[in-house]
Each structure stands twice: as structure tokens, then as C-alpha cells.
C-alpha positions in Angstrom: 0.0 0.0 0.0 2.7 2.5 1.0 4.8 1.7 -2.1 1.7 2.1 -4.3 1.0 5.6 -2.8 4.7 6.7 -3.3 4.6 5.6 -6.9 1.3 7.5 -7.3 2.9 10.6 -5.8 6.0 10.4 -8.1 3.8 9.9 -11.1 1.6 12.9 -10.4 4.5 15.2 -9.6 6.1 14.2 -12.8 3.0 15.1 -14.8 2.8 18.5 -13.0 6.4 19.3 -14.1 5.5 18.3 -17.7 2.5 20.6 -17.9 3.3 23.4 -20.4 0.2 25.6 -20.0 -2.4 26.5 -17.4 -5.1 24.3 -19.1 -3.0 21.2 -18.9 -2.2 21.9 -15.3 -5.8 22.3 -14.4 -6.6 19.0 -16.1 -4.1 17.3 -13.8 -5.7 19.0 -10.8 -9.1 17.7 -11.8 -7.7 14.2 -12.5 -6.2 14.1 -9.0 -8.7 16.0 -6.8 -11.9 15.9 -8.8 -14.9 13.8 -7.9 -13.3 10.8 -9.6 -9.7 11.8 -9.1 -6.9 9.5 -8.0 -6.6 10.9 -4.5 -10.4 11.3 -4.1 -11.0 7.6 -4.9 -8.3 6.5 -2.5 -9.8 8.7 0.2 -13.1 6.9 -0.3 -11.4 3.5 0.2 -10.3 4.4 3.7 -13.6 3.5 5.2 -13.1 -0.2 4.1 -9.8 -0.5 6.0 -9.1 -1.7 9.5 -8.8 1.1 12.0 -5.0 0.9 12.4 -4.3 0.7 8.7 -6.9 3.4 8.0 -5.1 5.9 10.3 -1.7 5.2 8.7 -3.1 5.4 5.1 -5.0 8.6 5.8 -1.9 10.2 7.2 0.1 9.3 4.1 -2.6 10.4 1.7 -2.9 13.8 3.5 0.9 14.3 3.2 0.8 13.4 -0.5 -2.2 15.6 -1.0 -0.3 18.6 0.6 2.8 18.0 -1.5 0.8 17.8 -4.7 -1.1 21.0 -3.9 2.1 22.8 -3.2 3.6 21.7 -6.5 0.4 22.7 -8.4 0.7 26.2 -6.9 4.4 26.5 -7.7 3.9 25.3 -11.3 0.9 27.6 -11.7 2.9 30.6 -10.7 5.6 29.7 -13.2 3.1 29.2 -16.0 1.3 32.4 -15.2 4.6 34.3 -15.5 5.4 32.7 -18.8 1.9 33.4 -20.1 2.2 37.1 -19.1 5.6 37.5 -20.6 4.4 35.9 -23.8 1.4 38.2 -23.9 3.6 41.3 -23.3 6.0 40.2 -26.0 3.2 39.6 -28.5 1.3 42.8 -27.7 4.3 45.2 -27.6 4.2 48.4 -29.7 6.8 50.7 -31.0 6.1 54.0 -29.3 8.6 55.7 -31.6 6.4 55.2 -34.6 4.5 58.3 -35.8 0.8 58.7 -35.0 -1.8 58.5 -37.7 -2.9 62.1 -38.5 -6.5 61.5 -37.6 -5.6 60.3 -34.1 -2.8 62.7 -33.3 -3.2 64.4 -29.9 -3.4 68.1 -29.2 -1.7 70.4 -26.7 -4.3 72.1 -24.4 -4.7 75.9 -24.8 -3.7 76.4 -21.2 -0.4 74.6 -21.7 0.1 76.6 -24.9 -0.5 79.9 -23.2 1.8 79.1 -20.3 4.5 78.2 -22.8 4.0 81.5 -24.7 4.1 83.5 -21.4 7.3 81.8 -20.3 8.9 82.4 -23.8 8.1 86.1 -23.6 9.3 86.7 -20.1 12.3 84.5 -20.7 13.4 86.9 -23.3 13.0 89.7 -20.7 15.4 87.9 -18.3 12.8 86.2 -16.0 13.3 82.7 -14.5 10.5 80.3 -13.9 9.8 79.4 -10.3 7.5 76.6 -9.2 6.2 75.5 -5.7 3.6 73.4 -3.8 -0.1 73.4 -4.5 -0.7 72.8 -0.8 0.6 75.9 1.1 0.9 76.9 4.7 -0.9 80.1 5.7 2.2 82.0 6.3 3.3 81.8 2.6 -0.2 82.0 1.2 -1.6 84.8 3.4 0.4 86.2 6.4 3.6 87.0 4.5 1.5 88.7 1.8 0.1 91.3 4.2 -3.2 89.5 4.7 -4.0 89.3 8.4 -6.4 86.7 10.0 -9.4 89.0 9.5 -8.8 89.6 5.8 -11.8 88.8 3.6 -9.7 86.6 1.2 -9.2 84.1 4.0 -12.9 83.4 4.5 -13.9 79.7 4.3 -16.4 80.4 1.5 -13.6 81.5 -0.8 -10.7 79.3 0.3 -10.2 75.5 0.5 -8.7 74.6 3.9 -7.1 71.3 4.8 -6.9 70.2 8.4 -3.4 70.0 9.8 -4.3 66.9 11.8 -7.3 64.9 10.6 -7.9 63.4 14.0 -8.0 66.7 15.8 -10.8 69.3 15.8 -10.5 71.6 12.8 -8.9 75.0 13.5 -8.8 77.4 10.6 -5.8 79.3 12.0 -3.6 76.1 11.9 -4.9 74.5 8.7 -3.2 74.3 5.4 -4.7 75.8 2.3 -5.0 74.7 -1.3 -3.2 77.8 -2.6 -5.4 80.6 -3.8 -2.7 82.2 -5.9 0.9 81.5 -6.8 2.1 84.6 -4.9 3.5 82.4 -2.2 6.3 81.7 -4.6 7.3 85.4 -4.2 8.0 84.8 -0.5 9.7 81.4 -1.1 12.0 83.0 -3.6 12.9 85.9 -1.4 13.6 83.5 1.5 16.2 81.6 -0.5 17.6 84.2 -3.0 19.1 87.6 -2.5 18.2 90.4 -4.9 18.3 91.1 -7.7 15.3 88.8 -8.3 13.3 88.4 -11.6 10.9 85.5 -11.7 7.5 84.4 -12.9 5.6 81.7 -11.0 3.0 79.9 -13.2 0.8 77.2 -11.8 -2.6 75.9 -10.7 -4.6 77.9 -8.1 -7.9 77.1 -6.3 -10.8 79.1 -5.1 -14.5 78.3 -4.3 -16.1 79.7 -7.4 -17.9 78.3 -10.5 -19.5 80.0 -13.5 -18.8 80.7 -17.2 -15.7 82.7 -16.3 -14.6 81.1 -13.0 -13.7 77.6 -12.0 -12.6 76.1 -8.6 -9.3 75.3 -10.2 -7.6 77.7 -12.6 -4.1 78.8 -13.7 -2.2 81.9 -12.9 1.2 83.5 -13.6 2.7 85.8 -10.9 5.7 88.0 -11.7 8.2 89.5 -9.3 11.1 91.9 -9.8 13.3 93.2 -6.9 16.4 95.3 -7.0 17.6 98.7 -5.8 16.5 100.8 -8.7 13.2 99.4 -10.0 10.3 101.9 -10.4 6.7 102.0 -11.5 7.9 103.1 -14.9 9.8 99.8 -15.2 6.7 97.9 -14.3 4.6 99.7 -17.0 7.3 99.2 -19.6 7.7 95.5 -18.8 4.0 94.8 -19.0 3.5 96.8 -22.2 6.3 94.8 -23.9 4.6 91.6 -22.7 1.1 92.5 -23.9 2.4 93.6 -27.4 4.4 90.4 -27.7 1.6 88.2 -26.4 -1.1 89.5 -28.8 1.5 89.8 -31.5 0.7 93.5 -32.2 3.0 96.4 -33.0 1.0 98.8 -30.9 -1.8 98.3 -28.4 -3.6 101.0 -26.3 -3.2 100.4 -22.5 -4.2 102.2 -19.4 -3.7 101.7 -15.6 -6.5 102.2 -13.1 -5.8 102.6 -9.4 -6.7 99.5 -7.4 -6.0 97.7 -4.2 -4.1 94.6 -3.4 -2.8 93.9 0.1 0.7 92.8 -1.2 1.4 95.9 -3.4 1.4 99.6 -2.8 0.6 101.5 -5.0 -1.6 99.0 -6.9 -3.2 99.1 -10.3 -5.2 97.1 -12.8 -4.0 97.1 -16.5 -6.6 97.5 -19.3 -6.0 97.0 -22.9 -7.9 98.6 -25.8 -10.4 96.5 -27.7 -13.6 96.6 -29.8 -16.5 94.8 -28.3 -19.3 93.5 -30.5 -22.2 91.2 -29.8 -20.2 88.2 -31.1 -16.5 89.0 -30.5 -13.8 91.0 -28.8 -11.1 92.4 -31.1 -8.0 93.4 -29.2 -6.0 96.5 -30.2 -8.8 98.4 -31.9 -11.8 100.4 -30.9 -12.9 102.6 -28.0 -13.6 99.9 -25.4 -11.4 98.6 -22.6 -10.7 95.2 -21.1 -9.0 94.5 -17.8 -6.3 91.8 -18.2 -4.1 91.8 -15.0 -3.3 93.3 -11.7 0.0 94.8 -10.7 1.8 97.2 -8.3 5.0 98.0 -6.3 5.8 95.3 -3.7 4.5 96.3 -0.3 7.3 96.9 2.3 5.7 94.4 4.6 6.0 91.7 2.0 9.7 92.5 1.5 10.2 92.2 5.3 8.3 88.9 5.4 10.7 87.6 2.7 13.8 88.7 4.7 14.6 91.7 2.4 15.2 95.2 3.7 12.6 97.6 2.2 14.8 100.6 2.9 17.4 99.2 0.5 15.4 97.3 -2.0 12.1 97.8 -3.9 10.4 96.1 -6.8 7.1 95.3 -8.6 4.8 92.4 -8.9 1.9 91.4 -11.2 -0.5 88.6 -11.7 -2.6 87.4 -14.6 -4.9 84.5 -15.4 -3.7 82.0 -18.0 -7.2 80.6 -18.7 -8.7 84.1 -19.4 -5.8 85.0 -21.7 -6.5 81.8 -23.6 -10.2 82.7 -23.9 -9.3 86.1 -25.1 -6.5 85.2 -27.6 -8.1 82.2 -29.1 -11.8 83.1 -28.9 -13.0 80.4 -26.3 -16.4 81.5 -25.0 -16.8 79.4 -21.8 -14.1 78.7 -19.2 -15.8 75.5 -18.0 -15.1 73.7 -21.3 -11.4 73.8 -20.5 -12.0 71.0 -18.0 -14.6 68.8 -19.7 -12.1 66.5 -21.5 -14.1 66.7 -24.8 -11.9 65.4 -27.6 -13.9 67.4 -30.2 -13.2 70.6 -28.2 -9.5 69.7 -28.1 -9.4 69.0 -31.8 -10.8 72.5 -32.4 -8.9 74.5 -29.9 -5.8 72.4 -29.3 -2.3 72.8 -30.8 -0.2 70.4 -32.7 2.4 68.6 -30.6 6.1 69.7 -30.8 4.9 73.1 -32.2 6.9 75.0 -29.5 6.4 78.7 -28.8 9.4 81.0 -29.0 10.0 84.7 -29.7 12.1 83.8 -32.8 10.0 81.0 -34.2 6.6 82.6 -33.4 4.2 82.2 -30.4 1.0 80.9 -31.9 2.1 78.8 -34.9 -0.5 76.1 -35.4 1.2 73.7 -37.8 -2.1 72.4 -39.1 -5.8 72.3 -38.6 -5.5 73.1 -34.8 -5.9 76.8 -33.8 
């Protein structure tokens, strides 16, 4: 009996090693442990044995059963790996092959505008600075001259994140999903001594939603700090930017006094345009359109960044990338930017690898895309 069981074990284990696919392995499993399998039939015969022989035979059968199950699992793992590798090999594609024209992707207008803005300010000597989307309140509010009672910090306008999810929520100690990229002004001043000339593009977040506002949008902040910068430099810099961005030789501009807590004096920049029922034409007409906010950096902001306001001064500005895209490329509704509609992307998107530069052109389309 014992010799017969050992021969059976050796035979089954040999069959398992010979199995060259998962189906063959499963057939062996059924032949051994199925309703009429070899081990199953021998288990049924235990009831006909004498008690002493039954105990010994049951023990041996259980040991063999365990050994066979372990070998089945090991062989199954090997065959699954081989099957996966064979599938990966047969389904591989050459990602270096060119796309078919009708399925070629498009660059989103927001990415294109950000590229254009970076190209223009790069020619003006600005560096690009990036930072975290989740900010502490010092960099997002306090250092930018916004005290705890400032309206911009109200919970209906700002997304707060608890500092400790297991503790009671305290707004004063919470993190914020940044409401602007101005925090990069402080972070740059903390680690870099003047002269400073940066732009800080990135996503920003506020609790708002309509045709011209979304909870997540894109901004570019600019900062210049040195010993001699004046408001005249600010106006000249922004005028050069606006002309280059809209690709016009001349464009009417005006500055209206405004208020921002982090600049003093502050202003909003308007550009000349012609408004009709169906379109806005930049650079012509008697109408005006506000495009950005700007001003001289407030002394309190300089102090918060570790810079002496008695020795240094500078200017800052901020503009919305999404609204610039709507204005330059005639996109009527901001919400469509985030709907992932392939038809919209085909109409308003840009051909890949069509990079923006001041020498090669900002808004080359390279095909049917705008």
C-alpha cells in the first residue's frame, strides 16, 4: 500500500512538471482531486480498511495531498509568469512610430498659453519658479500682508485642509490649497538675495464656479526686486509683454488705481479693444478690457521675505492664463477647459512639438488646430 502511494505521488509530480500551459495543469488537478480523481478515490477507500491501517493510510494520503497541492501552486505561478511574458511580447508596440494624422493628440490651450508667457518673459530675463499646491498660511496669506481677519481668508472663498485629521478643525492652523501663486514670491525671497526676476506659473484654487470662474484655474505671478526698479519699469515691462503676447506692434493700454494687500501702489491694467455682440477684437476700438493686476511690492511683503525695504524695492503682477487663452483664441466658456471633450481639443488644441518662441513665433498652429 505504501509503495503504491509513493509511486502515485511520483507519477503525479512528474505530470505536473511536464504541464506546459495552465489548461494542462488544471486538467491534472481535476484528475487528482476531482470527484473521480486518484486521491479522491483512495480517500473513499479508507472506510473499508481496518482502524489501524486506516489511520496510517490517511496520514500518508494527506501528506501526499499537501505535496501535490504545493507543486500545483508553484507550477501555476511559473506558467502564469510565462503566459504574461508571452502576452507582453506579442502585444508590444513601437512607441517611436509616428501617429496617424486623424488620431494625433493636441496640446491644451492652457499649456500653450503658459508656454507663450514663459517664452516672452524668458526673453525679458525672467526665470520660472514653481512651488507646492498645498501651502501653509504664512506663505499664502500672512507674508503677503493678509491678516487673519482679511476677507480673502474666509472659508467660503478658500479651500482649507486640516493640519491633523484626528484633531478638531482649527482654521488658523490649517493648510490651504493655494489661492494664488504669490506664495512663490515669498519662497523665492527667502532663499535668494536680490536682484530677483521670476515668474511663477501654476494651478490655483478658489471656491467659485460659472462661465468665467472655476474652482481650479491657472495663474502667472511675476516679481522683480532690486535697488532701482520703479513704477515706470513695471509699466514698460507689462507693455512689452502685452504687445508680444497679442503679436501687435501697438496696443492701447491704461492703468487704473486699485487695491491689493501685497502691493502699494496697486493698479489694474486695461487694454484697448472693440466689443461687439459676437466677439472682442484686441487693439482696436474705444472699449477697454482688464487683463491683469500689478503694483509695487509692499514693504511688509519684503520684510516677510527677509529683504530690507529701505534698501530694495520692486514690482509684482498677476494674470490668469485661462482668461488669456479665452481672449486670444476666442474660447467663450471657461468650463469647457476641463470637460475632456476630444472634439473641443481638436478644435482649440495645438499640434504637438509646435513650440512657442520669440524667434519662431508664439502661436504657430502647424495644421488644422488653432
